[in-house]
mmCIF file of the N, C-alpha and C atoms, coordinates in Angstrom:
data_MODEL
# 
_entry.id   MODEL 
# 
loop_
_atom_site.group_PDB 
_atom_site.id 
_atom_site.type_symbol 
_atom_site.label_atom_id 
_atom_site.label_alt_id 
_atom_site.label_comp_id 
_atom_site.label_asym_id 
_atom_site.label_entity_id 
_atom_site.label_seq_id 
_atom_site.pdbx_PDB_ins_code 
_atom_site.Cartn_x 
_atom_site.Cartn_y 
_atom_site.Cartn_z 
_atom_site.occupancy 
_atom_site.B_iso_or_equiv 
_atom_site.pdbx_formal_charge 
_atom_site.auth_seq_id 
_atom_site.auth_comp_id 
_atom_site.auth_asym_id 
_atom_site.auth_atom_id 
_atom_site.pdbx_PDB_model_num 
ATOM 1   N N  . MET A 1 1  ? 0.815   -1.138  -0.088 1.00 0.00 ? 1  MET A N  1 
ATOM 2   C CA . MET A 1 1  ? -0.040  0.026   0.003  1.00 0.00 ? 1  MET A CA 1 
ATOM 3   C C  . MET A 1 1  ? 0.924   1.203   -0.061 1.00 0.00 ? 1  MET A C  1 
ATOM 4   N N  . ALA A 1 2  ? 0.474   2.263   -0.615 1.00 0.00 ? 2  ALA A N  1 
ATOM 5   C CA . ALA A 1 2  ? 1.212   3.501   -0.658 1.00 0.00 ? 2  ALA A CA 1 
ATOM 6   C C  . ALA A 1 2  ? 0.850   4.412   0.383  1.00 0.00 ? 2  ALA A C  1 
ATOM 7   N N  . ALA A 1 3  ? 1.749   5.306   0.622  1.00 0.00 ? 3  ALA A N  1 
ATOM 8   C CA . ALA A 1 3  ? 1.492   6.416   1.660  1.00 0.00 ? 3  ALA A CA 1 
ATOM 9   C C  . ALA A 1 3  ? 0.551   7.274   1.166  1.00 0.00 ? 3  ALA A C  1 
ATOM 10  N N  . MET A 1 4  ? -0.195  8.178   1.998  1.00 0.00 ? 4  MET A N  1 
ATOM 11  C CA . MET A 1 4  ? -1.055  9.076   1.655  1.00 0.00 ? 4  MET A CA 1 
ATOM 12  C C  . MET A 1 4  ? -0.989  10.304  2.525  1.00 0.00 ? 4  MET A C  1 
ATOM 13  N N  . THR A 1 5  ? -1.724  11.349  2.149  1.00 0.00 ? 5  THR A N  1 
ATOM 14  C CA . THR A 1 5  ? -1.817  12.564  2.935  1.00 0.00 ? 5  THR A CA 1 
ATOM 15  C C  . THR A 1 5  ? -3.224  12.652  3.460  1.00 0.00 ? 5  THR A C  1 
ATOM 16  N N  . ALA A 1 6  ? -3.230  13.053  4.821  1.00 0.00 ? 6  ALA A N  1 
ATOM 17  C CA . ALA A 1 6  ? -4.524  13.396  5.490  1.00 0.00 ? 6  ALA A CA 1 
ATOM 18  C C  . ALA A 1 6  ? -5.239  14.468  4.895  1.00 0.00 ? 6  ALA A C  1 
ATOM 19  N N  . ASP A 1 7  ? -6.536  14.382  4.659  1.00 0.00 ? 7  ASP A N  1 
ATOM 20  C CA . ASP A 1 7  ? -7.218  15.559  4.200  1.00 0.00 ? 7  ASP A CA 1 
ATOM 21  C C  . ASP A 1 7  ? -8.136  16.103  5.206  1.00 0.00 ? 7  ASP A C  1 
ATOM 22  N N  . ARG A 1 8  ? -8.097  15.641  6.447  1.00 0.00 ? 8  ARG A N  1 
ATOM 23  C CA . ARG A 1 8  ? -8.751  16.097  7.546  1.00 0.00 ? 8  ARG A CA 1 
ATOM 24  C C  . ARG A 1 8  ? -8.309  15.517  8.895  1.00 0.00 ? 8  ARG A C  1 
ATOM 25  N N  . ARG A 1 9  ? -8.719  15.888  9.947  1.00 0.00 ? 9  ARG A N  1 
ATOM 26  C CA . ARG A 1 9  ? -8.241  15.417  11.279 1.00 0.00 ? 9  ARG A CA 1 
ATOM 27  C C  . ARG A 1 9  ? -8.717  14.067  11.459 1.00 0.00 ? 9  ARG A C  1 
ATOM 28  N N  . LEU A 1 10 ? -7.827  13.166  11.832 1.00 0.00 ? 10 LEU A N  1 
ATOM 29  C CA . LEU A 1 10 ? -8.183  11.786  12.084 1.00 0.00 ? 10 LEU A CA 1 
ATOM 30  C C  . LEU A 1 10 ? -7.597  11.518  13.473 1.00 0.00 ? 10 LEU A C  1 
ATOM 31  N N  . TRP A 1 11 ? -8.302  10.591  14.207 1.00 0.00 ? 11 TRP A N  1 
ATOM 32  C CA . TRP A 1 11 ? -8.083  10.251  15.518 1.00 0.00 ? 11 TRP A CA 1 
ATOM 33  C C  . TRP A 1 11 ? -7.888  8.771   15.783 1.00 0.00 ? 11 TRP A C  1 
ATOM 34  N N  . LEU A 1 12 ? -7.065  8.541   16.861 1.00 0.00 ? 12 LEU A N  1 
ATOM 35  C CA . LEU A 1 12 ? -7.049  7.039   17.307 1.00 0.00 ? 12 LEU A CA 1 
ATOM 36  C C  . LEU A 1 12 ? -7.839  6.841   18.535 1.00 0.00 ? 12 LEU A C  1 
ATOM 37  N N  . THR A 1 13 ? -8.380  5.567   18.707 1.00 0.00 ? 13 THR A N  1 
ATOM 38  C CA . THR A 1 13 ? -9.179  5.307   19.860 1.00 0.00 ? 13 THR A CA 1 
ATOM 39  C C  . THR A 1 13 ? -8.073  5.040   21.031 1.00 0.00 ? 13 THR A C  1 
ATOM 40  N N  . ALA A 1 14 ? -8.714  5.072   22.205 1.00 0.00 ? 14 ALA A N  1 
ATOM 41  C CA . ALA A 1 14 ? -7.867  5.116   23.422 1.00 0.00 ? 14 ALA A CA 1 
ATOM 42  C C  . ALA A 1 14 ? -6.810  3.847   23.449 1.00 0.00 ? 14 ALA A C  1 
ATOM 43  N N  . ASP A 1 15 ? -7.263  2.721   22.830 1.00 0.00 ? 15 ASP A N  1 
ATOM 44  C CA . ASP A 1 15 ? -6.431  1.584   22.795 1.00 0.00 ? 15 ASP A CA 1 
ATOM 45  C C  . ASP A 1 15 ? -5.530  1.546   21.646 1.00 0.00 ? 15 ASP A C  1 
ATOM 46  N N  . GLY A 1 16 ? -5.693  2.554   20.706 1.00 0.00 ? 16 GLY A N  1 
ATOM 47  C CA . GLY A 1 16 ? -4.755  2.754   19.510 1.00 0.00 ? 16 GLY A CA 1 
ATOM 48  C C  . GLY A 1 16 ? -5.091  1.623   18.420 1.00 0.00 ? 16 GLY A C  1 
ATOM 49  N N  . SER A 1 17 ? -6.198  1.021   18.515 1.00 0.00 ? 17 SER A N  1 
ATOM 50  C CA . SER A 1 17 ? -6.347  -0.126  17.525 1.00 0.00 ? 17 SER A CA 1 
ATOM 51  C C  . SER A 1 17 ? -7.193  0.459   16.346 1.00 0.00 ? 17 SER A C  1 
ATOM 52  N N  . ARG A 1 18 ? -7.784  1.673   16.350 1.00 0.00 ? 18 ARG A N  1 
ATOM 53  C CA . ARG A 1 18 ? -8.572  2.090   15.237 1.00 0.00 ? 18 ARG A CA 1 
ATOM 54  C C  . ARG A 1 18 ? -8.566  3.575   14.927 1.00 0.00 ? 18 ARG A C  1 
ATOM 55  N N  . VAL A 1 19 ? -8.609  3.994   13.717 1.00 0.00 ? 19 VAL A N  1 
ATOM 56  C CA . VAL A 1 19 ? -8.617  5.398   13.367 1.00 0.00 ? 19 VAL A CA 1 
ATOM 57  C C  . VAL A 1 19 ? -10.216 5.752   13.219 1.00 0.00 ? 19 VAL A C  1 
ATOM 58  N N  . VAL A 1 20 ? -10.502 6.845   13.838 1.00 0.00 ? 20 VAL A N  1 
ATOM 59  C CA . VAL A 1 20 ? -11.897 7.238   13.869 1.00 0.00 ? 20 VAL A CA 1 
ATOM 60  C C  . VAL A 1 20 ? -11.970 8.794   13.316 1.00 0.00 ? 20 VAL A C  1 
ATOM 61  N N  . GLU A 1 21 ? -13.228 9.259   12.896 1.00 0.00 ? 21 GLU A N  1 
ATOM 62  C CA . GLU A 1 21 ? -13.390 10.552  12.427 1.00 0.00 ? 21 GLU A CA 1 
ATOM 63  C C  . GLU A 1 21 ? -13.434 11.577  13.598 1.00 0.00 ? 21 GLU A C  1 
ATOM 64  N N  . ASP A 1 22 ? -13.129 12.722  13.197 1.00 0.00 ? 22 ASP A N  1 
ATOM 65  C CA . ASP A 1 22 ? -13.189 13.883  14.068 1.00 0.00 ? 22 ASP A CA 1 
ATOM 66  C C  . ASP A 1 22 ? -14.543 13.959  14.636 1.00 0.00 ? 22 ASP A C  1 
ATOM 67  N N  . GLY A 1 23 ? -14.638 14.120  15.992 1.00 0.00 ? 23 GLY A N  1 
ATOM 68  C CA . GLY A 1 23 ? -15.936 14.260  16.565 1.00 0.00 ? 23 GLY A CA 1 
ATOM 69  C C  . GLY A 1 23 ? -16.486 12.841  17.207 1.00 0.00 ? 23 GLY A C  1 
ATOM 70  N N  . ASP A 1 24 ? -15.788 11.803  16.739 1.00 0.00 ? 24 ASP A N  1 
ATOM 71  C CA . ASP A 1 24 ? -16.339 10.410  17.257 1.00 0.00 ? 24 ASP A CA 1 
ATOM 72  C C  . ASP A 1 24 ? -16.008 10.406  18.705 1.00 0.00 ? 24 ASP A C  1 
ATOM 73  N N  . PRO A 1 25 ? -17.097 9.863   19.463 1.00 0.00 ? 25 PRO A N  1 
ATOM 74  C CA . PRO A 1 25 ? -17.024 9.810   20.947 1.00 0.00 ? 25 PRO A CA 1 
ATOM 75  C C  . PRO A 1 25 ? -15.775 8.963   21.420 1.00 0.00 ? 25 PRO A C  1 
ATOM 76  N N  . GLU A 1 26 ? -15.254 8.060   20.563 1.00 0.00 ? 26 GLU A N  1 
ATOM 77  C CA . GLU A 1 26 ? -14.067 7.147   20.947 1.00 0.00 ? 26 GLU A CA 1 
ATOM 78  C C  . GLU A 1 26 ? -12.708 7.770   20.673 1.00 0.00 ? 26 GLU A C  1 
ATOM 79  N N  . ALA A 1 27 ? -12.770 8.974   20.013 1.00 0.00 ? 27 ALA A N  1 
ATOM 80  C CA . ALA A 1 27 ? -11.549 9.670   19.749 1.00 0.00 ? 27 ALA A CA 1 
ATOM 81  C C  . ALA A 1 27 ? -10.801 10.023  20.843 1.00 0.00 ? 27 ALA A C  1 
ATOM 82  N N  . ALA A 1 28 ? -9.424  9.593   20.968 1.00 0.00 ? 28 ALA A N  1 
ATOM 83  C CA . ALA A 1 28 ? -8.698  9.793   22.176 1.00 0.00 ? 28 ALA A CA 1 
ATOM 84  C C  . ALA A 1 28 ? -7.459  10.681  21.875 1.00 0.00 ? 28 ALA A C  1 
ATOM 85  N N  . SER A 1 29 ? -6.764  10.396  20.809 1.00 0.00 ? 29 SER A N  1 
ATOM 86  C CA . SER A 1 29 ? -5.449  11.135  20.489 1.00 0.00 ? 29 SER A CA 1 
ATOM 87  C C  . SER A 1 29 ? -5.411  11.395  19.101 1.00 0.00 ? 29 SER A C  1 
ATOM 88  N N  . LEU A 1 30 ? -4.963  12.518  18.746 1.00 0.00 ? 30 LEU A N  1 
ATOM 89  C CA . LEU A 1 30 ? -4.814  12.940  17.247 1.00 0.00 ? 30 LEU A CA 1 
ATOM 90  C C  . LEU A 1 30 ? -3.875  12.010  16.551 1.00 0.00 ? 30 LEU A C  1 
ATOM 91  N N  . PHE A 1 31 ? -4.266  11.500  15.442 1.00 0.00 ? 31 PHE A N  1 
ATOM 92  C CA . PHE A 1 31 ? -3.450  10.629  14.584 1.00 0.00 ? 31 PHE A CA 1 
ATOM 93  C C  . PHE A 1 31 ? -2.909  11.517  13.393 1.00 0.00 ? 31 PHE A C  1 
ATOM 94  N N  . ALA A 1 32 ? -3.696  12.232  12.816 1.00 0.00 ? 32 ALA A N  1 
ATOM 95  C CA . ALA A 1 32 ? -3.237  13.084  11.734 1.00 0.00 ? 32 ALA A CA 1 
ATOM 96  C C  . ALA A 1 32 ? -4.022  14.362  11.468 1.00 0.00 ? 32 ALA A C  1 
ATOM 97  N N  . ALA A 1 33 ? -3.276  15.372  11.166 1.00 0.00 ? 33 ALA A N  1 
ATOM 98  C CA . ALA A 1 33 ? -3.966  16.605  10.851 1.00 0.00 ? 33 ALA A CA 1 
ATOM 99  C C  . ALA A 1 33 ? -3.964  16.842  9.368  1.00 0.00 ? 33 ALA A C  1 
ATOM 100 N N  . PRO A 1 34 ? -4.773  17.654  8.792  1.00 0.00 ? 34 PRO A N  1 
ATOM 101 C CA . PRO A 1 34 ? -4.802  17.842  7.360  1.00 0.00 ? 34 PRO A CA 1 
ATOM 102 C C  . PRO A 1 34 ? -3.438  18.186  6.833  1.00 0.00 ? 34 PRO A C  1 
ATOM 103 N N  . GLY A 1 35 ? -3.120  17.596  5.740  1.00 0.00 ? 35 GLY A N  1 
ATOM 104 C CA . GLY A 1 35 ? -1.678  17.871  5.102  1.00 0.00 ? 35 GLY A CA 1 
ATOM 105 C C  . GLY A 1 35 ? -0.571  16.917  5.662  1.00 0.00 ? 35 GLY A C  1 
ATOM 106 N N  . ARG A 1 36 ? -0.852  16.237  6.715  1.00 0.00 ? 36 ARG A N  1 
ATOM 107 C CA . ARG A 1 36 ? 0.277   15.300  7.348  1.00 0.00 ? 36 ARG A CA 1 
ATOM 108 C C  . ARG A 1 36 ? 0.305   14.045  6.536  1.00 0.00 ? 36 ARG A C  1 
ATOM 109 N N  . PRO A 1 37 ? 1.478   13.640  6.151  1.00 0.00 ? 37 PRO A N  1 
ATOM 110 C CA . PRO A 1 37 ? 1.638   12.379  5.487  1.00 0.00 ? 37 PRO A CA 1 
ATOM 111 C C  . PRO A 1 37 ? 1.321   11.284  6.424  1.00 0.00 ? 37 PRO A C  1 
ATOM 112 N N  . ILE A 1 38 ? 0.707   10.208  5.948  1.00 0.00 ? 38 ILE A N  1 
ATOM 113 C CA . ILE A 1 38 ? 0.422   8.926   6.635  1.00 0.00 ? 38 ILE A CA 1 
ATOM 114 C C  . ILE A 1 38 ? 1.342   7.914   5.984  1.00 0.00 ? 38 ILE A C  1 
ATOM 115 N N  . SER A 1 39 ? 2.174   7.276   6.752  1.00 0.00 ? 39 SER A N  1 
ATOM 116 C CA . SER A 1 39 ? 2.973   6.294   6.136  1.00 0.00 ? 39 SER A CA 1 
ATOM 117 C C  . SER A 1 39 ? 2.307   5.086   5.659  1.00 0.00 ? 39 SER A C  1 
ATOM 118 N N  . ALA A 1 40 ? 2.969   4.343   4.776  1.00 0.00 ? 40 ALA A N  1 
ATOM 119 C CA . ALA A 1 40 ? 2.348   3.229   4.098  1.00 0.00 ? 40 ALA A CA 1 
ATOM 120 C C  . ALA A 1 40 ? 2.081   2.239   5.195  1.00 0.00 ? 40 ALA A C  1 
ATOM 121 N N  . ASP A 1 41 ? 3.023   2.115   6.216  1.00 0.00 ? 41 ASP A N  1 
ATOM 122 C CA . ASP A 1 41 ? 2.829   1.178   7.297  1.00 0.00 ? 41 ASP A CA 1 
ATOM 123 C C  . ASP A 1 41 ? 1.535   1.457   7.995  1.00 0.00 ? 41 ASP A C  1 
ATOM 124 N N  . ASP A 1 42 ? 1.269   2.623   8.416  1.00 0.00 ? 42 ASP A N  1 
ATOM 125 C CA . ASP A 1 42 ? 0.001   2.986   9.162  1.00 0.00 ? 42 ASP A CA 1 
ATOM 126 C C  . ASP A 1 42 ? -1.165  2.801   8.090  1.00 0.00 ? 42 ASP A C  1 
ATOM 127 N N  . VAL A 1 43 ? -1.115  3.130   6.787  1.00 0.00 ? 43 VAL A N  1 
ATOM 128 C CA . VAL A 1 43 ? -2.167  2.858   5.949  1.00 0.00 ? 43 VAL A CA 1 
ATOM 129 C C  . VAL A 1 43 ? -2.563  1.383   6.053  1.00 0.00 ? 43 VAL A C  1 
ATOM 130 N N  . GLU A 1 44 ? -1.634  0.557   6.005  1.00 0.00 ? 44 GLU A N  1 
ATOM 131 C CA . GLU A 1 44 ? -1.908  -0.978  6.113  1.00 0.00 ? 44 GLU A CA 1 
ATOM 132 C C  . GLU A 1 44 ? -2.364  -1.364  7.447  1.00 0.00 ? 44 GLU A C  1 
ATOM 133 N N  . ARG A 1 45 ? -1.682  -0.901  8.483  1.00 0.00 ? 45 ARG A N  1 
ATOM 134 C CA . ARG A 1 45 ? -2.119  -1.334  9.829  1.00 0.00 ? 45 ARG A CA 1 
ATOM 135 C C  . ARG A 1 45 ? -3.479  -0.848  10.177 1.00 0.00 ? 45 ARG A C  1 
ATOM 136 N N  . PHE A 1 46 ? -3.965  0.183   9.706  1.00 0.00 ? 46 PHE A N  1 
ATOM 137 C CA . PHE A 1 46 ? -5.397  0.626   10.031 1.00 0.00 ? 46 PHE A CA 1 
ATOM 138 C C  . PHE A 1 46 ? -6.388  0.410   8.977  1.00 0.00 ? 46 PHE A C  1 
ATOM 139 N N  . GLY A 1 47 ? -5.927  -0.246  7.905  1.00 0.00 ? 47 GLY A N  1 
ATOM 140 C CA . GLY A 1 47 ? -6.947  -0.399  6.743  1.00 0.00 ? 47 GLY A CA 1 
ATOM 141 C C  . GLY A 1 47 ? -7.380  0.847   6.109  1.00 0.00 ? 47 GLY A C  1 
ATOM 142 N N  . LEU A 1 48 ? -6.543  1.795   5.944  1.00 0.00 ? 48 LEU A N  1 
ATOM 143 C CA . LEU A 1 48 ? -7.050  3.086   5.259  1.00 0.00 ? 48 LEU A CA 1 
ATOM 144 C C  . LEU A 1 48 ? -6.825  2.855   3.763  1.00 0.00 ? 48 LEU A C  1 
ATOM 145 N N  . SER A 1 49 ? -7.668  3.623   3.022  1.00 0.00 ? 49 SER A N  1 
ATOM 146 C CA . SER A 1 49 ? -7.517  3.761   1.555  1.00 0.00 ? 49 SER A CA 1 
ATOM 147 C C  . SER A 1 49 ? -7.890  5.224   1.174  1.00 0.00 ? 49 SER A C  1 
ATOM 148 N N  . GLU A 1 50 ? -7.725  5.373   -0.161 1.00 0.00 ? 50 GLU A N  1 
ATOM 149 C CA . GLU A 1 50 ? -7.878  6.783   -0.490 1.00 0.00 ? 50 GLU A CA 1 
ATOM 150 C C  . GLU A 1 50 ? -8.763  6.695   -1.825 1.00 0.00 ? 50 GLU A C  1 
ATOM 151 N N  . GLN A 1 51 ? -9.729  7.657   -1.833 1.00 0.00 ? 51 GLN A N  1 
ATOM 152 C CA . GLN A 1 51 ? -10.710 7.654   -2.877 1.00 0.00 ? 51 GLN A CA 1 
ATOM 153 C C  . GLN A 1 51 ? -11.078 9.139   -3.178 1.00 0.00 ? 51 GLN A C  1 
ATOM 154 N N  . ASP A 1 52 ? -10.696 9.589   -4.481 1.00 0.00 ? 52 ASP A N  1 
ATOM 155 C CA . ASP A 1 52 ? -10.987 11.070  -4.879 1.00 0.00 ? 52 ASP A CA 1 
ATOM 156 C C  . ASP A 1 52 ? -10.212 12.001  -4.002 1.00 0.00 ? 52 ASP A C  1 
ATOM 157 N N  . GLY A 1 53 ? -8.962  11.571  -3.632 1.00 0.00 ? 53 GLY A N  1 
ATOM 158 C CA . GLY A 1 53 ? -8.149  12.451  -2.827 1.00 0.00 ? 53 GLY A CA 1 
ATOM 159 C C  . GLY A 1 53 ? -8.524  12.480  -1.313 1.00 0.00 ? 53 GLY A C  1 
ATOM 160 N N  . LYS A 1 54 ? -9.423  11.653  -0.926 1.00 0.00 ? 54 LYS A N  1 
ATOM 161 C CA . LYS A 1 54 ? -9.764  11.611  0.532  1.00 0.00 ? 54 LYS A CA 1 
ATOM 162 C C  . LYS A 1 54 ? -9.493  10.326  1.080  1.00 0.00 ? 54 LYS A C  1 
ATOM 163 N N  . VAL A 1 55 ? -9.122  10.378  2.431  1.00 0.00 ? 55 VAL A N  1 
ATOM 164 C CA . VAL A 1 55 ? -8.704  9.102   3.217  1.00 0.00 ? 55 VAL A CA 1 
ATOM 165 C C  . VAL A 1 55 ? -10.119 8.521   3.502  1.00 0.00 ? 55 VAL A C  1 
ATOM 166 N N  . VAL A 1 56 ? -10.187 7.194   3.256  1.00 0.00 ? 56 VAL A N  1 
ATOM 167 C CA . VAL A 1 56 ? -11.231 6.338   3.547  1.00 0.00 ? 56 VAL A CA 1 
ATOM 168 C C  . VAL A 1 56 ? -10.815 5.444   4.770  1.00 0.00 ? 56 VAL A C  1 
ATOM 169 N N  . ILE A 1 57 ? -11.845 5.460   5.783  1.00 0.00 ? 57 ILE A N  1 
ATOM 170 C CA . ILE A 1 57 ? -11.549 4.655   6.903  1.00 0.00 ? 57 ILE A CA 1 
ATOM 171 C C  . ILE A 1 57 ? -12.263 3.468   6.804  1.00 0.00 ? 57 ILE A C  1 
ATOM 172 N N  . LYS A 1 58 ? -11.641 2.343   6.958  1.00 0.00 ? 58 LYS A N  1 
ATOM 173 C CA . LYS A 1 58 ? -12.423 1.038   6.925  1.00 0.00 ? 58 LYS A CA 1 
ATOM 174 C C  . LYS A 1 58 ? -13.068 0.917   8.227  1.00 0.00 ? 58 LYS A C  1 
ATOM 175 N N  . MET A 1 59 ? -14.443 0.854   8.190  1.00 0.00 ? 59 MET A N  1 
ATOM 176 C CA . MET A 1 59 ? -15.237 0.672   9.467  1.00 0.00 ? 59 MET A CA 1 
ATOM 177 C C  . MET A 1 59 ? -15.124 -0.683  10.019 1.00 0.00 ? 59 MET A C  1 
ATOM 178 N N  . ALA A 1 60 ? -14.256 -0.862  10.868 1.00 0.00 ? 60 ALA A N  1 
ATOM 179 C CA . ALA A 1 60 ? -14.030 -2.021  11.679 1.00 0.00 ? 60 ALA A CA 1 
ATOM 180 C C  . ALA A 1 60 ? -15.135 -2.210  12.668 1.00 0.00 ? 60 ALA A C  1 
ATOM 181 N N  . ALA A 1 61 ? -15.618 -3.458  12.822 1.00 0.00 ? 61 ALA A N  1 
ATOM 182 C CA . ALA A 1 61 ? -16.633 -3.782  13.914 1.00 0.00 ? 61 ALA A CA 1 
ATOM 183 C C  . ALA A 1 61 ? -15.969 -3.298  15.268 1.00 0.00 ? 61 ALA A C  1 
ATOM 184 N N  . LYS A 1 62 ? -16.799 -2.738  16.103 1.00 0.00 ? 62 LYS A N  1 
ATOM 185 C CA . LYS A 1 62 ? -16.471 -2.422  17.409 1.00 0.00 ? 62 LYS A CA 1 
ATOM 186 C C  . LYS A 1 62 ? -16.146 -3.640  18.171 1.00 0.00 ? 62 LYS A C  1 
ATOM 187 N N  . PRO A 1 63 ? -15.158 -3.627  19.063 1.00 0.00 ? 63 PRO A N  1 
ATOM 188 C CA . PRO A 1 63 ? -14.845 -4.812  19.870 1.00 0.00 ? 63 PRO A CA 1 
ATOM 189 C C  . PRO A 1 63 ? -16.118 -5.151  20.790 1.00 0.00 ? 63 PRO A C  1 
ATOM 190 N N  . GLU A 1 64 ? -16.261 -6.480  20.893 1.00 0.00 ? 64 GLU A N  1 
ATOM 191 C CA . GLU A 1 64 ? -17.454 -6.858  21.644 1.00 0.00 ? 64 GLU A CA 1 
ATOM 192 C C  . GLU A 1 64 ? -17.129 -6.545  23.303 1.00 0.00 ? 64 GLU A C  1 
ATOM 193 N N  . ASP A 1 65 ? -18.200 -6.016  23.889 1.00 0.00 ? 65 ASP A N  1 
ATOM 194 C CA . ASP A 1 65 ? -18.256 -5.747  25.381 1.00 0.00 ? 65 ASP A CA 1 
ATOM 195 C C  . ASP A 1 65 ? -18.255 -7.062  26.020 1.00 0.00 ? 65 ASP A C  1 
ATOM 196 N N  . LYS A 1 66 ? -17.156 -7.348  26.510 1.00 0.00 ? 66 LYS A N  1 
ATOM 197 C CA . LYS A 1 66 ? -17.007 -8.635  27.339 1.00 0.00 ? 66 LYS A CA 1 
ATOM 198 C C  . LYS A 1 66 ? -17.305 -8.546  28.855 1.00 0.00 ? 66 LYS A C  1 
ATOM 199 N N  . ALA A 1 67 ? -17.848 -7.299  29.255 1.00 0.00 ? 67 ALA A N  1 
ATOM 200 C CA . ALA A 1 67 ? -18.049 -7.229  30.589 1.00 0.00 ? 67 ALA A CA 1 
ATOM 201 C C  . ALA A 1 67 ? -19.271 -8.034  31.102 1.00 0.00 ? 67 ALA A C  1 
ATOM 202 N N  . VAL A 1 68 ? -19.144 -8.513  32.162 1.00 0.00 ? 68 VAL A N  1 
ATOM 203 C CA . VAL A 1 68 ? -20.169 -9.467  32.839 1.00 0.00 ? 68 VAL A CA 1 
ATOM 204 C C  . VAL A 1 68 ? -21.436 -8.490  33.140 1.00 0.00 ? 68 VAL A C  1 
ATOM 205 N N  . LYS A 1 69 ? -22.571 -8.809  32.630 1.00 0.00 ? 69 LYS A N  1 
ATOM 206 C CA . LYS A 1 69 ? -23.612 -8.007  32.976 1.00 0.00 ? 69 LYS A CA 1 
ATOM 207 C C  . LYS A 1 69 ? -24.460 -8.486  34.120 1.00 0.00 ? 69 LYS A C  1 
ATOM 208 N N  . LYS A 1 70 ? -24.779 -7.533  34.943 1.00 0.00 ? 70 LYS A N  1 
ATOM 209 C CA . LYS A 1 70 ? -25.667 -7.855  36.113 1.00 0.00 ? 70 LYS A CA 1 
ATOM 210 C C  . LYS A 1 70 ? -27.033 -8.453  35.735 1.00 0.00 ? 70 LYS A C  1 
ATOM 211 N N  . PRO A 1 71 ? -27.440 -9.536  36.340 1.00 0.00 ? 71 PRO A N  1 
ATOM 212 C CA . PRO A 1 71 ? -28.659 -10.095 35.897 1.00 0.00 ? 71 PRO A CA 1 
ATOM 213 C C  . PRO A 1 71 ? -29.772 -9.053  36.410 1.00 0.00 ? 71 PRO A C  1 
ATOM 214 N N  . ALA A 1 72 ? -30.787 -9.165  35.539 1.00 0.00 ? 72 ALA A N  1 
ATOM 215 C CA . ALA A 1 72 ? -31.970 -8.427  35.836 1.00 0.00 ? 72 ALA A CA 1 
ATOM 216 C C  . ALA A 1 72 ? -32.580 -8.800  37.265 1.00 0.00 ? 72 ALA A C  1 
ATOM 217 N N  . ALA A 1 73 ? -33.094 -7.799  37.999 1.00 0.00 ? 73 ALA A N  1 
ATOM 218 C CA . ALA A 1 73 ? -33.715 -8.093  39.282 1.00 0.00 ? 73 ALA A CA 1 
ATOM 219 C C  . ALA A 1 73 ? -34.978 -8.873  39.110 1.00 0.00 ? 73 ALA A C  1 
ATOM 220 N N  . LYS A 1 74 ? -35.139 -9.831  39.935 1.00 0.00 ? 74 LYS A N  1 
ATOM 221 C CA . LYS A 1 74 ? -36.459 -10.682 39.762 1.00 0.00 ? 74 LYS A CA 1 
ATOM 222 C C  . LYS A 1 74 ? -37.455 -10.005 40.663 1.00 0.00 ? 74 LYS A C  1 
ATOM 223 N N  . ALA A 1 75 ? -38.612 -9.988  40.084 1.00 0.00 ? 75 ALA A N  1 
ATOM 224 C CA . ALA A 1 75 ? -39.716 -9.434  40.837 1.00 0.00 ? 75 ALA A CA 1 
ATOM 225 C C  . ALA A 1 75 ? -39.907 -10.265 42.115 1.00 0.00 ? 75 ALA A C  1 
ATOM 226 N N  . GLU A 1 76 ? -40.194 -9.500  43.140 1.00 0.00 ? 76 GLU A N  1 
ATOM 227 C CA . GLU A 1 76 ? -40.348 -10.334 44.390 1.00 0.00 ? 76 GLU A CA 1 
ATOM 228 C C  . GLU A 1 76 ? -41.708 -10.897 44.432 1.00 0.00 ? 76 GLU A C  1 
ATOM 229 N N  . GLU A 1 77 ? -41.691 -12.141 44.961 1.00 0.00 ? 77 GLU A N  1 
ATOM 230 C CA . GLU A 1 77 ? -42.909 -12.812 45.122 1.00 0.00 ? 77 GLU A CA 1 
ATOM 231 C C  . GLU A 1 77 ? -43.623 -12.502 46.283 1.00 0.00 ? 77 GLU A C  1 
ATOM 232 N N  . LYS A 1 78 ? -44.843 -12.314 46.148 1.00 0.00 ? 78 LYS A N  1 
ATOM 233 C CA . LYS A 1 78 ? -45.746 -11.848 47.389 1.00 0.00 ? 78 LYS A CA 1 
ATOM 234 C C  . LYS A 1 78 ? -46.464 -12.997 47.768 1.00 0.00 ? 78 LYS A C  1 
ATOM 235 N N  . ASP A 1 79 ? -46.388 -13.315 49.071 1.00 0.00 ? 79 ASP A N  1 
ATOM 236 C CA . ASP A 1 79 ? -47.175 -14.361 49.785 1.00 0.00 ? 79 ASP A CA 1 
ATOM 237 C C  . ASP A 1 79 ? -48.682 -13.718 49.953 1.00 0.00 ? 79 ASP A C  1 
ATOM 238 N N  . GLU A 1 80 ? -49.618 -14.433 49.461 1.00 0.00 ? 80 GLU A N  1 
ATOM 239 C CA . GLU A 1 80 ? -50.961 -13.938 49.563 1.00 0.00 ? 80 GLU A CA 1 
ATOM 240 C C  . GLU A 1 80 ? -51.554 -14.853 50.695 1.00 0.00 ? 80 GLU A C  1 
ATOM 241 N N  . LYS A 1 81 ? -52.000 -14.360 51.763 1.00 0.00 ? 81 LYS A N  1 
ATOM 242 C CA . LYS A 1 81 ? -52.517 -15.171 52.771 1.00 0.00 ? 81 LYS A CA 1 
ATOM 243 C C  . LYS A 1 81 ? -54.023 -14.960 52.984 1.00 0.00 ? 81 LYS A C  1 
# 
């Protein structure tokens, strides 16, 4: 893959595993500002491509939430006498 130039602000998620758009709630650190070269290694690592002079971000599936969820509270049974 070839290197490319950022056409807008692009961000990394907190774990550094994905590139996201400016304004994405998961954006944690600036990856590229407009005009900054993006190396061929980074293009490949993050699955970026270019179309009509614009960087295209491959929309990777969000990681599954593996947190253990608290079971729903059971309705208390009432004894009728």
